[in-house]
C-alpha positions, 0 to 999 in steps of 0.5 A: 422588589429583589433581583430574585423576584425580578426573574422569578417565573410562575406556572399557570393553570393547566387545563388539558392533559394531553396535546390534542386538547391543548391544541384545540384549546389554544384555536378555540380561544384564538378564534374567540379573541379575533371574533371579540377584536374585530366585533369591538373594533367595528363597533369604535370604527362605526362610531367614530366616522359615523357623525350620527352615532356622535353623542354621549351614549355612543360616545362612551359606548366606543371608550367602552369597546376601547376598553374590551379590546384592551382588557381582553388582549392583556391575558388571551393573547399570552394563554394562546401562546402558551397553549400552542407552544407547551409552555405555561410560565409568565415572569415575576415582572409580566404577572405584576404587568398584568395585574396592573393592566387588568385592574386598570382596564376593569376599573375604567370599564367599571366607571364608564358602564357607571356614566352610561347609566346615568346618561341614560337617566338623564336621557329619559328623566330629563330630555329637555335637558338633555343636551345641556347636562351632557354637554361634550366637556362634561362627557369628555371629562367622565372619560378622562376620569375613568382613565385617572381612576383606572390608573390609581387602582392599577397602581394600587394593586400592582404595588400590592403585589410587588410587595408580596413574597413567594417562598413555596409553591409557585403554580397559579390555579388560574391562566392568568394573573390576578390577585386571589391567586397571587395572595393565595400562594404568598408566604407573606404573613401580612399584606398591609398594602394589598389589603388597603387596595382591595378595600379601596376597591370594594368601596369604589366598585360598591359606590359604582354599583349603588350609583348604577342601581339609583339611575335605574331605580329613577328610570323604572319610575319615570317609564311606569309613568308613560302612558303607551306601550311604545313609550315603554317598548322604546325605553326598555329597548334602549336600556336593556343593552347596558342592563345585560353588560353591566349584569355580566360584568358585575356577577362575573368578577363578583364570582371570580373575586368572591369565590374561595381559591382551590388548592388544585383547579379544576374545570369548573374553576377555569370557566369561572375565570373564563366568563370573567375575563373573556365573557364580558368583551366578547358579549358586548358587540353582540348585545349592542350590535343585535339590540341597537338599530342605529348600529345594526343600520350603519353596519352594513352602508359603512363596510360597504363604502369603506370596501369602496374605499379601499378598492379606489372606486370612491376618493376619501373626501367622497366616503368622509361626506358619507356619514352625514348624508341624511343631514346634508340631504332633504331629509328630516334628521333623526334625534341622534342627528339633532344631538350630533349637531348640538355637540359640533355647537358646543365643541364650537362654543368650547373653542371659541371660549378658550 
């Protein structure tokens, strides 16, 4: 990377022509960002503190919420600051960093979504062996793998971006730095590193898509053999949130990367960019909160007791013990609670083995 490139700046897409519209746009995105942040962090905290949600499915959902927080925090705050300050520039190094982090967390999220489909496949098609197959060590290993794969793709794409030359227009047809927009304004005739990175990324995405597809083929094949309507509804209520999230993530990403990059972007191009970068993280907490009975039941209880903790009405020990009140009382443990008990035993056995 030359010194000239290091001090270079790019001009991001400007959607609103008037100052009033820019302010409205900035505050609208600020509201969306804060709502998305609070929704995903609420899911993360609920799953962390509620022992009834310490199961493989919620373990992956917790990390999905974390990835969503990180993914939307890379692009939207910068866009909000630029809009409210009427500044439309980003440095070359800042652009490389955006590409690195966006690709990293997008790669992590895609693998976690694939892992969640495998988790549903094991739970529905092999329920008797679920706790053996999806044990704590396997779940942690899958999550670590998602971080590693995301890091590899982030480094590959950022290295390819840093090898590009820019000698003409530096106006990006996008409100953040992404690979198609940078390739559009680059004057490099050959970009081997980027071509290899994109090819590997396409293979990775297709592999995850095929894995998700096969998981649901087996799931639907098993569901068709269930005689009761109640069993059908229970399976579909479990799989529907994941299917909606996967479809939203893949469709918006495909639209953003396969759509030709325009010379002069319009409002439609901006909306496609918003759907790709903002819609999936924003919808995830809404979908899982509305469709998941256990999370809906945990929300008001946890918020109420957390408020009591902040106001000093309960001690930390009392608040911590609340997470397992059903299991420590005389009530029949639920399926999620039995899974949590199995996970605790697996964790103890793993620590003894090591």
